[in-house]
MARMI-212406 format. One record per residue (C-alpha): residue number from 0; x negated, z, y. Coordinates in steps of 0.1 Angstrom, whole numbers, plus 2048, in hexadecimal, padded with zeros to 3 digits. Layout:
BEGIN
r seq NUM	c1 X	c3 Z	c2 Y;
...
This chain:
BEGIN
r seq 0	c1 7AA	c3 785	c2 7EE;
r seq 1	c1 7CB	c3 796	c2 7EF;
r seq 2	c1 7E9	c3 783	c2 7FE;
r seq 3	c1 808	c3 792	c2 80D;
r seq 4	c1 81D	c3 78B	c2 7EE;
r seq 5	c1 804	c3 79D	c2 7D7;
r seq 6	c1 804	c3 7BC	c2 7EE;
r seq 7	c1 82A	c3 7BD	c2 7EF;
r seq 8	c1 82C	c3 7B7	c2 7C9;
r seq 9	c1 815	c3 7D6	c2 7C4;
r seq 10	c1 82A	c3 7EA	c2 7DC;
r seq 11	c1 84A	c3 7E1	c2 7C9;
r seq 12	c1 839	c3 7EA	c2 7A8;
r seq 13	c1 82F	c3 80C	c2 7B5;
r seq 14	c1 852	c3 811	c2 7C4;
r seq 15	c1 862	c3 80B	c2 7A2;
r seq 16	c1 84B	c3 824	c2 792;
r seq 17	c1 850	c3 83E	c2 7AD;
r seq 18	c1 876	c3 83A	c2 7AA;
r seq 19	c1 871	c3 846	c2 786;
r seq 20	c1 85A	c3 862	c2 792;
r seq 21	c1 840	c3 857	c2 779;
r seq 22	c1 81D	c3 867	c2 779;
r seq 23	c1 804	c3 858	c2 792;
r seq 24	c1 7F7	c3 839	c2 781;
r seq 25	c1 7D1	c3 836	c2 77B;
r seq 26	c1 7BB	c3 81D	c2 78C;
r seq 27	c1 7CD	c3 81B	c2 7AE;
r seq 28	c1 7BC	c3 818	c2 7CE;
r seq 29	c1 7BE	c3 834	c2 7E7;
r seq 30	c1 7D8	c3 821	c2 7FB;
r seq 31	c1 7ED	c3 81A	c2 7DC;
r seq 32	c1 7EB	c3 83F	c2 7D2;
r seq 33	c1 7F7	c3 84A	c2 7F5;
r seq 34	c1 814	c3 831	c2 7F4;
r seq 35	c1 81E	c3 83C	c2 7D1;
r seq 36	c1 81D	c3 861	c2 7D8;
r seq 37	c1 82F	c3 85C	c2 7F9;
r seq 38	c1 84B	c3 848	c2 7E8;
r seq 39	c1 84E	c3 863	c2 7CD;
r seq 40	c1 854	c3 87C	c2 7E9;
r seq 41	c1 86F	c3 866	c2 7F9;
r seq 42	c1 881	c3 863	c2 7D7;
r seq 43	c1 87F	c3 888	c2 7D1;
r seq 44	c1 88C	c3 891	c2 7F3;
r seq 45	c1 8A9	c3 878	c2 7F0;
r seq 46	c1 8B3	c3 884	c2 7CD;
r seq 47	c1 8B1	c3 8A8	c2 7D9;
r seq 48	c1 8C9	c3 8A0	c2 7F6;
r seq 49	c1 8AE	c3 8A8	c2 810;
r seq 50	c1 8B1	c3 885	c2 820;
r seq 51	c1 8CD	c3 86C	c2 820;
r seq 52	c1 8CB	c3 848	c2 813;
r seq 53	c1 8C4	c3 838	c2 835;
r seq 54	c1 8A7	c3 850	c2 83D;
r seq 55	c1 899	c3 849	c2 81A;
r seq 56	c1 89B	c3 824	c2 81F;
r seq 57	c1 88C	c3 827	c2 842;
r seq 58	c1 86F	c3 83C	c2 835;
r seq 59	c1 869	c3 824	c2 818;
r seq 60	c1 868	c3 807	c2 831;
r seq 61	c1 84E	c3 81A	c2 846;
r seq 62	c1 839	c3 822	c2 828;
r seq 63	c1 839	c3 7FD	c2 81D;
r seq 64	c1 82F	c3 7F2	c2 840;
r seq 65	c1 812	c3 80B	c2 842;
r seq 66	c1 806	c3 801	c2 81F;
r seq 67	c1 808	c3 7DC	c2 827;
r seq 68	c1 7F7	c3 7E0	c2 849;
r seq 69	c1 7DC	c3 7F6	c2 839;
r seq 70	c1 7D6	c3 7DD	c2 81D;
r seq 71	c1 7D2	c3 7C1	c2 837;
r seq 72	c1 7BB	c3 7D5	c2 84D;
r seq 73	c1 7A5	c3 7DC	c2 82F;
r seq 74	c1 7A5	c3 7B7	c2 824;
r seq 75	c1 79E	c3 7AC	c2 848;
r seq 76	c1 781	c3 7C5	c2 84C;
r seq 77	c1 771	c3 7B9	c2 82C;
r seq 78	c1 776	c3 794	c2 835;
r seq 79	c1 766	c3 79A	c2 858;
r seq 80	c1 749	c3 7AC	c2 848;
r seq 81	c1 743	c3 78F	c2 830;
r seq 82	c1 745	c3 776	c2 84D;
r seq 83	c1 72C	c3 78A	c2 861;
r seq 84	c1 714	c3 78C	c2 843;
r seq 85	c1 717	c3 766	c2 840;
r seq 86	c1 710	c3 760	c2 864;
r seq 87	c1 6F2	c3 777	c2 863;
r seq 88	c1 6E4	c3 765	c2 845;
r seq 89	c1 6E8	c3 743	c2 856;
r seq 90	c1 6D9	c3 74E	c2 877;
r seq 91	c1 6BB	c3 75D	c2 866;
r seq 92	c1 6B1	c3 73C	c2 855;
């Protein structure tokens, strides 16, 4: 099961790669792909002068929050599904 530090570590790794505008890494989940591409857009807009540093940091923070919340929603949903299956198996015996 993922823990918060692992989710943040993955987000930081993707952020470092996005800052270099590297190609989309293979093997990412859909949520990780979305975070990565969104961070790339923020970096491109900042470098092009379309947004200032404060806005870039604010957007990056919002992207991180959405990614972390989404990761936990997915984890929670899977966990609840597993618990329900366990309860069903126990009650059927």
